[in-house]
PyMOL CGO cylinders between C-alpha atoms (Angstrom):
from pymol import cmd
from pymol.cgo import CYLINDER

trace = [
    CYLINDER, 23.89, 4.44, -4.25, 21.85, 7.57, -3.68, 0.3, 1, 1, 1, 1, 1, 1,
    CYLINDER, 21.85, 7.57, -3.68, 20.85, 8.36, -0.09, 0.3, 1, 1, 1, 1, 1, 1,
    CYLINDER, 20.85, 8.36, -0.09, 17.21, 7.69, 0.60, 0.3, 1, 1, 1, 1, 1, 1,
    CYLINDER, 17.21, 7.69, 0.60, 15.44, 10.45, 2.48, 0.3, 1, 1, 1, 1, 1, 1,
    CYLINDER, 15.44, 10.45, 2.48, 11.89, 9.14, 2.07, 0.3, 1, 1, 1, 1, 1, 1,
    CYLINDER, 11.89, 9.14, 2.07, 10.75, 5.56, 1.53, 0.3, 1, 1, 1, 1, 1, 1,
    CYLINDER, 10.75, 5.56, 1.53, 7.11, 4.89, 0.64, 0.3, 1, 1, 1, 1, 1, 1,
    CYLINDER, 7.11, 4.89, 0.64, 5.82, 1.47, 1.65, 0.3, 1, 1, 1, 1, 1, 1,
    CYLINDER, 5.82, 1.47, 1.65, 2.52, 0.45, 0.05, 0.3, 1, 1, 1, 1, 1, 1,
    CYLINDER, 2.52, 0.45, 0.05, 0.46, -2.19, 1.84, 0.3, 1, 1, 1, 1, 1, 1,
    CYLINDER, 0.46, -2.19, 1.84, -2.75, -4.11, 1.33, 0.3, 1, 1, 1, 1, 1, 1,
    CYLINDER, -2.75, -4.11, 1.33, -2.18, -5.87, 4.68, 0.3, 1, 1, 1, 1, 1, 1,
    CYLINDER, -2.18, -5.87, 4.68, -1.57, -9.20, 2.92, 0.3, 1, 1, 1, 1, 1, 1,
    CYLINDER, -1.57, -9.20, 2.92, 1.21, -11.69, 3.66, 0.3, 1, 1, 1, 1, 1, 1,
    CYLINDER, 1.21, -11.69, 3.66, 3.26, -10.45, 0.70, 0.3, 1, 1, 1, 1, 1, 1,
    CYLINDER, 3.26, -10.45, 0.70, 2.89, -6.85, 1.90, 0.3, 1, 1, 1, 1, 1, 1,
    CYLINDER, 2.89, -6.85, 1.90, 4.01, -7.77, 5.41, 0.3, 1, 1, 1, 1, 1, 1,
    CYLINDER, 4.01, -7.77, 5.41, 7.03, -9.59, 3.97, 0.3, 1, 1, 1, 1, 1, 1,
    CYLINDER, 7.03, -9.59, 3.97, 7.98, -6.49, 1.95, 0.3, 1, 1, 1, 1, 1, 1,
    CYLINDER, 7.98, -6.49, 1.95, 7.66, -4.29, 5.04, 0.3, 1, 1, 1, 1, 1, 1,
    CYLINDER, 7.66, -4.29, 5.04, 10.86, -5.71, 6.54, 0.3, 1, 1, 1, 1, 1, 1,
    CYLINDER, 10.86, -5.71, 6.54, 12.78, -4.44, 3.49, 0.3, 1, 1, 1, 1, 1, 1,
    CYLINDER, 12.78, -4.44, 3.49, 11.16, -0.99, 3.67, 0.3, 1, 1, 1, 1, 1, 1,
    CYLINDER, 11.16, -0.99, 3.67, 11.86, -0.66, 7.39, 0.3, 1, 1, 1, 1, 1, 1,
    CYLINDER, 11.86, -0.66, 7.39, 15.46, -1.87, 7.05, 0.3, 1, 1, 1, 1, 1, 1,
    CYLINDER, 15.46, -1.87, 7.05, 16.13, 0.69, 4.31, 0.3, 1, 1, 1, 1, 1, 1,
    CYLINDER, 16.13, 0.69, 4.31, 14.45, 3.47, 6.30, 0.3, 1, 1, 1, 1, 1, 1,
    CYLINDER, 14.45, 3.47, 6.30, 16.56, 2.66, 9.36, 0.3, 1, 1, 1, 1, 1, 1,
    CYLINDER, 16.56, 2.66, 9.36, 19.79, 2.31, 7.36, 0.3, 1, 1, 1, 1, 1, 1,
    CYLINDER, 19.79, 2.31, 7.36, 19.36, 5.75, 5.76, 0.3, 1, 1, 1, 1, 1, 1,
    CYLINDER, 19.36, 5.75, 5.76, 17.53, 7.32, 8.71, 0.3, 1, 1, 1, 1, 1, 1,
    CYLINDER, 17.53, 7.32, 8.71, 14.77, 8.04, 6.20, 0.3, 1, 1, 1, 1, 1, 1,
    CYLINDER, 14.77, 8.04, 6.20, 11.17, 9.06, 6.68, 0.3, 1, 1, 1, 1, 1, 1,
    CYLINDER, 11.17, 9.06, 6.68, 8.94, 6.03, 6.15, 0.3, 1, 1, 1, 1, 1, 1,
    CYLINDER, 8.94, 6.03, 6.15, 5.53, 6.58, 4.58, 0.3, 1, 1, 1, 1, 1, 1,
    CYLINDER, 5.53, 6.58, 4.58, 3.01, 3.76, 5.02, 0.3, 1, 1, 1, 1, 1, 1,
    CYLINDER, 3.01, 3.76, 5.02, 0.26, 3.91, 2.40, 0.3, 1, 1, 1, 1, 1, 1,
    CYLINDER, 0.26, 3.91, 2.40, -2.90, 1.82, 2.14, 0.3, 1, 1, 1, 1, 1, 1,
    CYLINDER, -2.90, 1.82, 2.14, -5.40, 2.52, -0.61, 0.3, 1, 1, 1, 1, 1, 1,
    CYLINDER, -5.40, 2.52, -0.61, -9.03, 1.59, -0.11, 0.3, 1, 1, 1, 1, 1, 1,
    CYLINDER, -9.03, 1.59, -0.11, -10.27, 0.57, -3.52, 0.3, 1, 1, 1, 1, 1, 1,
    CYLINDER, -10.27, 0.57, -3.52, -13.50, 2.49, -3.98, 0.3, 1, 1, 1, 1, 1, 1,
    CYLINDER, -13.50, 2.49, -3.98, -16.47, 0.11, -3.85, 0.3, 1, 1, 1, 1, 1, 1,
    CYLINDER, -16.47, 0.11, -3.85, -18.74, -0.25, -6.86, 0.3, 1, 1, 1, 1, 1, 1,
    CYLINDER, -18.74, -0.25, -6.86, -21.37, 2.43, -6.66, 0.3, 1, 1, 1, 1, 1, 1,
    CYLINDER, -21.37, 2.43, -6.66, -24.84, 0.91, -6.93, 0.3, 1, 1, 1, 1, 1, 1,
    CYLINDER, -24.84, 0.91, -6.93, -26.78, 3.99, -5.86, 0.3, 1, 1, 1, 1, 1, 1,
    CYLINDER, -26.78, 3.99, -5.86, -28.85, 3.94, -9.04, 0.3, 1, 1, 1, 1, 1, 1,
    CYLINDER, -28.85, 3.94, -9.04, -30.14, 0.46, -8.27, 0.3, 1, 1, 1, 1, 1, 1,
    CYLINDER, -30.14, 0.46, -8.27, -32.84, -0.50, -5.81, 0.3, 1, 1, 1, 1, 1, 1,
    CYLINDER, -32.84, -0.50, -5.81, -30.86, -1.70, -2.79, 0.3, 1, 1, 1, 1, 1, 1,
    CYLINDER, -30.86, -1.70, -2.79, -32.87, -0.34, 0.15, 0.3, 1, 1, 1, 1, 1, 1,
    CYLINDER, -32.87, -0.34, 0.15, -30.93, -1.80, 3.07, 0.3, 1, 1, 1, 1, 1, 1,
    CYLINDER, -30.93, -1.80, 3.07, -27.48, -0.44, 2.18, 0.3, 1, 1, 1, 1, 1, 1,
    CYLINDER, -27.48, -0.44, 2.18, -26.22, 3.09, 2.68, 0.3, 1, 1, 1, 1, 1, 1,
    CYLINDER, -26.22, 3.09, 2.68, -23.21, 3.44, 0.38, 0.3, 1, 1, 1, 1, 1, 1,
    CYLINDER, -23.21, 3.44, 0.38, -21.96, 6.57, 2.12, 0.3, 1, 1, 1, 1, 1, 1,
    CYLINDER, -21.96, 6.57, 2.12, -22.05, 4.68, 5.42, 0.3, 1, 1, 1, 1, 1, 1,
    CYLINDER, -22.05, 4.68, 5.42, -20.37, 1.63, 3.83, 0.3, 1, 1, 1, 1, 1, 1,
    CYLINDER, -20.37, 1.63, 3.83, -17.50, 3.74, 2.44, 0.3, 1, 1, 1, 1, 1, 1,
    CYLINDER, -17.50, 3.74, 2.44, -17.09, 5.42, 5.82, 0.3, 1, 1, 1, 1, 1, 1,
    CYLINDER, -17.09, 5.42, 5.82, -16.98, 2.05, 7.62, 0.3, 1, 1, 1, 1, 1, 1,
    CYLINDER, -16.98, 2.05, 7.62, -14.45, 0.61, 5.15, 0.3, 1, 1, 1, 1, 1, 1,
    CYLINDER, -14.45, 0.61, 5.15, -12.25, 3.70, 5.59, 0.3, 1, 1, 1, 1, 1, 1,
    CYLINDER, -12.25, 3.70, 5.59, -12.48, 3.47, 9.41, 0.3, 1, 1, 1, 1, 1, 1,
    CYLINDER, -12.48, 3.47, 9.41, -11.69, -0.26, 9.31, 0.3, 1, 1, 1, 1, 1, 1,
    CYLINDER, -11.69, -0.26, 9.31, -8.61, 0.39, 7.16, 0.3, 1, 1, 1, 1, 1, 1,
    CYLINDER, -8.61, 0.39, 7.16, -7.41, 3.11, 9.56, 0.3, 1, 1, 1, 1, 1, 1,
    CYLINDER, -7.41, 3.11, 9.56, -7.75, 0.70, 12.49, 0.3, 1, 1, 1, 1, 1, 1,
    CYLINDER, -7.75, 0.70, 12.49, -5.79, -1.96, 10.59, 0.3, 1, 1, 1, 1, 1, 1,
    CYLINDER, -5.79, -1.96, 10.59, -3.06, 0.60, 9.89, 0.3, 1, 1, 1, 1, 1, 1,
    CYLINDER, -3.06, 0.60, 9.89, -2.89, 1.64, 13.56, 0.3, 1, 1, 1, 1, 1, 1,
    CYLINDER, -2.89, 1.64, 13.56, -2.66, -2.01, 14.64, 0.3, 1, 1, 1, 1, 1, 1,
    CYLINDER, -2.66, -2.01, 14.64, 0.04, -2.68, 12.04, 0.3, 1, 1, 1, 1, 1, 1,
    CYLINDER, 0.04, -2.68, 12.04, 2.09, 0.29, 13.29, 0.3, 1, 1, 1, 1, 1, 1,
    CYLINDER, 2.09, 0.29, 13.29, 1.73, -0.71, 16.95, 0.3, 1, 1, 1, 1, 1, 1,
    CYLINDER, 1.73, -0.71, 16.95, 2.96, -4.20, 16.09, 0.3, 1, 1, 1, 1, 1, 1,
    CYLINDER, 2.96, -4.20, 16.09, 5.82, -3.31, 13.70, 0.3, 1, 1, 1, 1, 1, 1,
    CYLINDER, 5.82, -3.31, 13.70, 7.00, 0.22, 14.48, 0.3, 1, 1, 1, 1, 1, 1,
    CYLINDER, 7.00, 0.22, 14.48, 7.52, 0.37, 18.22, 0.3, 1, 1, 1, 1, 1, 1,
    CYLINDER, 7.52, 0.37, 18.22, 11.24, 1.11, 17.72, 0.3, 1, 1, 1, 1, 1, 1,
    CYLINDER, 11.24, 1.11, 17.72, 10.98, 3.57, 14.80, 0.3, 1, 1, 1, 1, 1, 1,
    CYLINDER, 10.98, 3.57, 14.80, 9.27, 6.94, 15.06, 0.3, 1, 1, 1, 1, 1, 1,
    CYLINDER, 9.27, 6.94, 15.06, 10.11, 8.67, 11.76, 0.3, 1, 1, 1, 1, 1, 1,
    CYLINDER, 10.11, 8.67, 11.76, 7.00, 7.53, 9.92, 0.3, 1, 1, 1, 1, 1, 1,
    CYLINDER, 7.00, 7.53, 9.92, 3.65, 8.77, 8.65, 0.3, 1, 1, 1, 1, 1, 1,
    CYLINDER, 3.65, 8.77, 8.65, 0.57, 6.80, 7.65, 0.3, 1, 1, 1, 1, 1, 1,
    CYLINDER, 0.57, 6.80, 7.65, -1.93, 7.45, 4.88, 0.3, 1, 1, 1, 1, 1, 1,
    CYLINDER, -1.93, 7.45, 4.88, -5.20, 5.64, 4.21, 0.3, 1, 1, 1, 1, 1, 1,
    CYLINDER, -5.20, 5.64, 4.21, -6.48, 6.89, 0.88, 0.3, 1, 1, 1, 1, 1, 1,
    CYLINDER, -6.48, 6.89, 0.88, -9.54, 6.16, -1.26, 0.3, 1, 1, 1, 1, 1, 1,
    CYLINDER, -9.54, 6.16, -1.26, -9.07, 5.51, -4.96, 0.3, 1, 1, 1, 1, 1, 1,
    CYLINDER, -9.07, 5.51, -4.96, -7.35, 3.30, -7.49, 0.3, 1, 1, 1, 1, 1, 1,
    CYLINDER, -7.35, 3.30, -7.49, -4.41, 1.70, -5.68, 0.3, 1, 1, 1, 1, 1, 1,
    CYLINDER, -4.41, 1.70, -5.68, -1.61, 2.08, -8.26, 0.3, 1, 1, 1, 1, 1, 1,
    CYLINDER, -1.61, 2.08, -8.26, -2.66, 5.64, -9.06, 0.3, 1, 1, 1, 1, 1, 1,
    CYLINDER, -2.66, 5.64, -9.06, -2.84, 6.80, -5.43, 0.3, 1, 1, 1, 1, 1, 1,
    CYLINDER, -2.84, 6.80, -5.43, 0.48, 5.11, -4.53, 0.3, 1, 1, 1, 1, 1, 1,
    CYLINDER, 0.48, 5.11, -4.53, 2.26, 6.97, -7.32, 0.3, 1, 1, 1, 1, 1, 1,
    CYLINDER, 2.26, 6.97, -7.32, 0.51, 10.27, -6.53, 0.3, 1, 1, 1, 1, 1, 1,
    CYLINDER, 0.51, 10.27, -6.53, 1.41, 10.07, -2.84, 0.3, 1, 1, 1, 1, 1, 1,
    CYLINDER, 1.41, 10.07, -2.84, 5.01, 9.18, -3.74, 0.3, 1, 1, 1, 1, 1, 1,
    CYLINDER, 5.01, 9.18, -3.74, 5.27, 12.25, -5.95, 0.3, 1, 1, 1, 1, 1, 1,
    CYLINDER, 5.27, 12.25, -5.95, 3.55, 14.55, -3.42, 0.3, 1, 1, 1, 1, 1, 1,
    CYLINDER, 3.55, 14.55, -3.42, 5.88, 13.45, -0.63, 0.3, 1, 1, 1, 1, 1, 1,
    CYLINDER, 5.88, 13.45, -0.63, 8.98, 13.36, -2.87, 0.3, 1, 1, 1, 1, 1, 1,
    CYLINDER, 8.98, 13.36, -2.87, 9.66, 9.69, -2.10, 0.3, 1, 1, 1, 1, 1, 1,
    CYLINDER, 9.66, 9.69, -2.10, 13.01, 8.36, -3.26, 0.3, 1, 1, 1, 1, 1, 1,
    CYLINDER, 13.01, 8.36, -3.26, 11.79, 4.75, -3.41, 0.3, 1, 1, 1, 1, 1, 1,
    CYLINDER, 11.79, 4.75, -3.41, 8.50, 2.84, -3.37, 0.3, 1, 1, 1, 1, 1, 1,
    CYLINDER, 8.50, 2.84, -3.37, 8.60, -0.59, -1.72, 0.3, 1, 1, 1, 1, 1, 1,
    CYLINDER, 8.60, -0.59, -1.72, 5.75, -3.04, -2.14, 0.3, 1, 1, 1, 1, 1, 1,
    CYLINDER, 5.75, -3.04, -2.14, 5.00, -6.73, -2.08, 0.3, 1, 1, 1, 1, 1, 1,
    CYLINDER, 5.00, -6.73, -2.08, 3.77, -8.72, -5.00, 0.3, 1, 1, 1, 1, 1, 1,
    CYLINDER, 3.77, -8.72, -5.00, 1.63, -11.83, -4.95, 0.3, 1, 1, 1, 1, 1, 1,
    CYLINDER, 1.63, -11.83, -4.95, 3.47, -13.31, -7.91, 0.3, 1, 1, 1, 1, 1, 1,
    CYLINDER, 3.47, -13.31, -7.91, 0.25, -14.30, -9.65, 0.3, 1, 1, 1, 1, 1, 1,
    CYLINDER, 0.25, -14.30, -9.65, 0.58, -15.82, -13.08, 0.3, 1, 1, 1, 1, 1, 1,
    CYLINDER, 0.58, -15.82, -13.08, -1.71, -17.07, -15.81, 0.3, 1, 1, 1, 1, 1, 1,
    CYLINDER, -1.71, -17.07, -15.81, -5.44, -16.56, -15.46, 0.3, 1, 1, 1, 1, 1, 1,
    CYLINDER, -5.44, -16.56, -15.46, -5.16, -15.17, -11.93, 0.3, 1, 1, 1, 1, 1, 1,
    CYLINDER, -5.16, -15.17, -11.93, -2.89, -12.41, -13.25, 0.3, 1, 1, 1, 1, 1, 1,
    CYLINDER, -2.89, -12.41, -13.25, -5.17, -11.67, -16.18, 0.3, 1, 1, 1, 1, 1, 1,
    CYLINDER, -5.17, -11.67, -16.18, -8.27, -11.50, -13.98, 0.3, 1, 1, 1, 1, 1, 1,
    CYLINDER, -8.27, -11.50, -13.98, -6.83, -9.60, -11.01, 0.3, 1, 1, 1, 1, 1, 1,
    CYLINDER, -6.83, -9.60, -11.01, -3.98, -7.70, -12.63, 0.3, 1, 1, 1, 1, 1, 1,
    CYLINDER, -3.98, -7.70, -12.63, -1.17, -6.51, -10.47, 0.3, 1, 1, 1, 1, 1, 1,
    CYLINDER, -1.17, -6.51, -10.47, -1.04, -3.26, -8.58, 0.3, 1, 1, 1, 1, 1, 1,
    CYLINDER, -1.04, -3.26, -8.58, 2.72, -3.72, -8.21, 0.3, 1, 1, 1, 1, 1, 1,
    CYLINDER, 2.72, -3.72, -8.21, 3.15, -4.21, -11.95, 0.3, 1, 1, 1, 1, 1, 1,
    CYLINDER, 3.15, -4.21, -11.95, 1.14, -1.06, -12.72, 0.3, 1, 1, 1, 1, 1, 1,
    CYLINDER, 1.14, -1.06, -12.72, 3.18, 0.95, -10.21, 0.3, 1, 1, 1, 1, 1, 1,
    CYLINDER, 3.18, 0.95, -10.21, 6.44, -0.34, -11.74, 0.3, 1, 1, 1, 1, 1, 1,
    CYLINDER, 6.44, -0.34, -11.74, 5.27, 0.53, -15.26, 0.3, 1, 1, 1, 1, 1, 1,
    CYLINDER, 5.27, 0.53, -15.26, 3.85, 3.98, -14.50, 0.3, 1, 1, 1, 1, 1, 1,
    CYLINDER, 3.85, 3.98, -14.50, 5.91, 5.38, -11.62, 0.3, 1, 1, 1, 1, 1, 1,
    CYLINDER, 5.91, 5.38, -11.62, 8.62, 7.98, -12.22, 0.3, 1, 1, 1, 1, 1, 1,
    CYLINDER, 8.62, 7.98, -12.22, 9.96, 6.95, -8.77, 0.3, 1, 1, 1, 1, 1, 1,
    CYLINDER, 9.96, 6.95, -8.77, 12.11, 3.79, -8.51, 0.3, 1, 1, 1, 1, 1, 1,
    CYLINDER, 12.11, 3.79, -8.51, 10.09, 0.80, -7.25, 0.3, 1, 1, 1, 1, 1, 1,
    CYLINDER, 10.09, 0.80, -7.25, 11.33, -2.20, -5.32, 0.3, 1, 1, 1, 1, 1, 1,
    CYLINDER, 11.33, -2.20, -5.32, 8.96, -5.17, -5.44, 0.3, 1, 1, 1, 1, 1, 1,
    CYLINDER, 8.96, -5.17, -5.44, 9.37, -8.02, -3.00, 0.3, 1, 1, 1, 1, 1, 1,
    CYLINDER, 9.37, -8.02, -3.00, 7.81, -11.37, -3.74, 0.3, 1, 1, 1, 1, 1, 1,
    CYLINDER, 7.81, -11.37, -3.74, 7.03, -13.55, -0.76, 0.3, 1, 1, 1, 1, 1, 1,
    CYLINDER, 7.03, -13.55, -0.76, 8.95, -16.81, -1.02, 0.3, 1, 1, 1, 1, 1, 1,
    CYLINDER, 8.95, -16.81, -1.02, 7.36, -20.18, -0.44, 0.3, 1, 1, 1, 1, 1, 1,
    CYLINDER, 7.36, -20.18, -0.44, 8.66, -21.82, 2.70, 0.3, 1, 1, 1, 1, 1, 1,
    CYLINDER, 8.66, -21.82, 2.70, 8.27, -25.32, 1.29, 0.3, 1, 1, 1, 1, 1, 1,
]
cmd.load_cgo(trace, "trace")
């Protein structure tokens, strides 16, 4: 197996993402690799052309971005107290696209991400960021599906 120098972990702060984090961290520690933590803030629908007087969309985007940064900081404090070779990125955009772009920019050797394991209508309606990353990424992708504890 090829040595991993950089592992990119993509998170949406969901249960399946948290579950996948353990795999990303274990691999990073095993290979003494740099761990990149990436969260993509899906850009909100822009309704500026409509009459919505009580909402400032610039302010809303700024608040969402700040909230995501705080969630990332909290996540790192909780999960990375014993590992210092990491960097965090909170990016605006289309999640699968930004994950792949950041992986390429940082020359990641592996992308690790959780999957919700949606099927049927749920999958059709919501799609799967993980599936799109797997299909479009030139970088190997490890998807981790959270297992039911029933």
